[in-house]
Structure formats: C-alpha cells, structure tokens
N, C-alpha and C positions, 0 to 999 in steps of 0.2 A: 617565433610566430608559434600561436597557441592549434591546439588539434583538436580539429571537431568531436564535438559531441557523437556516442555512439546512439546507434538507433536501439531503441529495447527488442529485446526479440521472443518469440513465445516461452522458449524455453527458457528466460529471465522470468513473466509472469508465474514462469509453470513450481518455477525456487522459489520465490515471491510467496504463490501461495499454499505451498506447502510448509516454508518457515511456519507462517502465521494460524497454521493448523489447529486447532486446539485452542492458539490466545486468541483471537478477534475473531466472534459470534455477527454470524449478518444479520443486518440491520434492513426493519423493512422503509420502504419507498410512504411517505406519508400526504395524504392531499392537500395540498393548500387550497387548491382556487380550484376554479375551470383549469387554467393553463398551468397552474403550478406545483409540484414535486417536490416535496422536501426526503434528504436520506439524511435517519432519526442514526444521525453517528454517536451521538451523546447517551445515547442507550448502548453502548459498550461498557461491559462491567468494569470499567476502573472509570467510565462519562469523561472518555475523550474523544474528539471527532479522529484527531489525530495517530489514531495506535499504532495505523499501519507502515506508516512513516517513523517512526520515533519506535519501533520496535524494532524494525528493521535498517537504522539507520547506523547502531552501531556495528552492525552484524557485515554492512556493506564494505567496510573499510577494512577486512580481511581480504577483498579483493584482489588480485595483481595488475600492471600496468595492461595485460592483456583484458581484461576486465574475468579472468577464470576465477574461481574460488581459493 
C-alpha cells in the first residue's frame, strides 16, 4: 500500500521562498487580452520558466522520510 502524499505547509512555502531568494526574480503579469493575463516567467535571468522547480528539486532530495531537511 502506498502512503498518501503530504500536504504542503506554510513552513514548506516559506522554506522554498528563502531558498529562492536571490536566485529567482519577481516576474510581471502581462495583460494578453480583456480576460487573460500571462506570467512572464521567461524573463527569469536564465530564460527558463521552471527555475523554481528545477532549482529546488535537487535540494528536496535531502529530505528525510518524515519530510524534515
């Protein structure tokens, strides 16, 4: 039997924000039309829209089974 996934906590979100501070930059929301906005992640310094996940993923492998770092 598999274990159900754990919910992300506010502490997880704060830890991720601290990890990315100085790496990822805030990108603007650009209006596409009357109803659509685009998050311009391609404006990250390396031009990638997955910088947050790519940067954090190798580091998350250091978590123990309990979810602690």
